[in-house]
Steps between C-alpha positions, in 0.01 A plus 500: 500500500695788349445866584528729200489876562321697233796721418836540666601859573859560408702805413759307303472359147339159469423256223138439400339317215494697176159480338410633156380860468215561263632792301234722352580846631207736528428837656360542851157355571290687756270272700228640732459303822209477741538583868322288763443697819438372852222694671504324836754609759432178689690323219821696569651238733457240224664729245795578726550140611478384139781737404712385793455140400559579135850616593561219743432679829271304728163658569472705818198294602525159334743250651502246218829451323521700178790337324866410522799721557680681221584861426224757487449573132568144386136432577279276294226665700152483364313821582174438682338808355165427659280812491771711341540405136733772383492569125374251244505453124424222254741234381438215258624146516473185291396399149243629426562792740303528823477844666542538876525797739821496704677721755817665368759453774856634466621329818483145366625356168260212455151450355243304699150412374187329623414212268217266413691226685463682833208360702542758778492806272165685519258423219460874442871546431591505130742211457745390236347195333805281451318240292391762246856605409687294239835651604473438875753268660592430860773323688382159615604243756567530873792735451283758323257550786563826686341693780566828666370684802374853500285754668336558832461149637772300332254340259643294218449505126585176321571468131738445212746684284332533161568651158289671236491795264445813710427849369479830682365791297626357171840382621520122477733233635451138387544232766519749787542349845216557743343331799156343503297455818381143543383523859514727801334810642418756231657832608356755254179684434266280298525721189881472478665191356856533626823693531706627207848564635722767344801449725844509335670180612468128430236334711675178588823313492358262242653497152332662200280740693469873458248765609257644247669841528837356398349285225292772336712814535682415176176590322507852643675806362630557854531227767299692756157552654361842589243507780244768583236474772231765528395659828238322705143625448436827679866574563704786350590420139204266452374508142186295451545505120852355519579128540574364847852437380707429190781246451713588198684199357813580301549859609344788691195722464609868512142617551520373859826661613707812457868575530776244492474140614754438775644149463682298765652156451279232651653247737507128443463432125371151581264613774130436463420863592601850384726637774665831590694599810318744727754771581285752690153554643365837608192558715352846545813637331752331731722198440444190710737218585495199269678163516819453300486349155715201417585484130599138538153399612144629492529714816362851458342438159151601389278294271294698247184293522189561287334199664490660847297789632683678783860567610679255728819603684729355768353514854740767631446712190122482547541617860724790393265610221195515723691644798556806281123546455337674800209310649578168331443169679611143447199273447465162667307178464438397141623844388842449662780662303270771365467855632229761531536878492268805508317512168546877485880460490697526178746211518788572263729205425766472230726214388837536327701237314833673452365801313190714521260466791156384389210627713171325564182706487358552852165379362659163423626470857142463623353151470180547697350643814501309827398558857825459690452400862809392690680404181223268379345570160121511505378563149256790461389722215545839668808458715745780578790256475615337177704189426828578327613340175846408636520195726762272654589186307564345839863398446803558280654814353319518168223699336192434291388793282146425387240705319497770770851599389466411132200731451733792571764430234531380145698176519712333233633145536784432256646154441822409321857443608466780756142508630388842619203674657406848384282756677349821368263771615136446404352738246177538698640700786634238741738626772825641364813287540770698675859430387634685803275320746686171500699545824780273604356211691568450866587137554378300797658169585291194413614149601572269209254253641209739446473395137456130565188535291264213440412477135255289311666228293395280215514135595530223248404157631696210360383145511 
């Protein structure tokens, strides 16, 4: 039995298989995406635990083993999205093409689909019919069988590495690698057929594999994706006539941002996620202490993750953030690692990545109202206390920046020899970035053993 991590994070050059690029340069393509919103606060523990497990941190409440040890962002983690589906669009696969709705996830580089060969997939879930595609192939034999663990309870998906013609909004890659579910617990909403990863790095140590982003970017006029997410319904900046969000493939969409795009080099060109170092955090206008970053590892890095909802931070950082908010309380029980605060408060939090400081709208800091009694969250509809959108990942020194952060910036993910992440001010009146509000960070000592993160690994079973 051989453990194969999905992608190995490294900050030094490495050799990977060189696959053909499909050159047919075209201008940017702007793709509306559909937001799926969770309306039940009782689902928050599942959402938070799913994110922890996605990045290899064991659930606060589930004691089952999540995976095997490796470094934090090397994860082959499958996101148990559960009630939170993020943003979806249509892809097509096979010959003739079959259309499926998938979640666009920038924190993973692989594609995973429910298929007609999966007896445990719900009948209501649209599935890829493998027998109807003349171009479908799959690895066979005992060595091709793979499984990986994910999500809240350590459930397992079983399947194979497969290949077929895959298209996303007109961009096509023949014989693209993807993973087909054969058996296991189905983790998604019944209307969604899988995950479409847009991470930058290779998704395994196997030869002749490459993520869709890397394979298809040769067809674009620019090797980059621009990302805009609209405000949640009823919040400042909400425009009911505008799309929930827009992914721009091959460039940016200037109608969604103003001013310059501030680019920073991303860490780990072979990582499965898009990563920047967090250099400063301010709360209520004051800098807080943050753990040191280690440029030789993943310590202190933030993943820009369109497949997650909230913002996850190291435990001590979560404590410091909420300690700066008067009246806040740490929640317990199934809500452990989350915090409540008076709903009437304006919680002002900004993140910096070596340049401008990027604020989050106070409206986005409110997840929902709760009745807070002795630190225990009792969900109500008219509570004076609200659950905050920043929670503790439970271990480590890393950050997860989900839709709560991404709704407040225009984001650009640029591949190439020097991958970069760009941020710009939204054109619709999001909080102003402040170039002078990126204070020098105050470093607190963190033991090296803190980042002994448990990550989810692909396992190939050999006869």
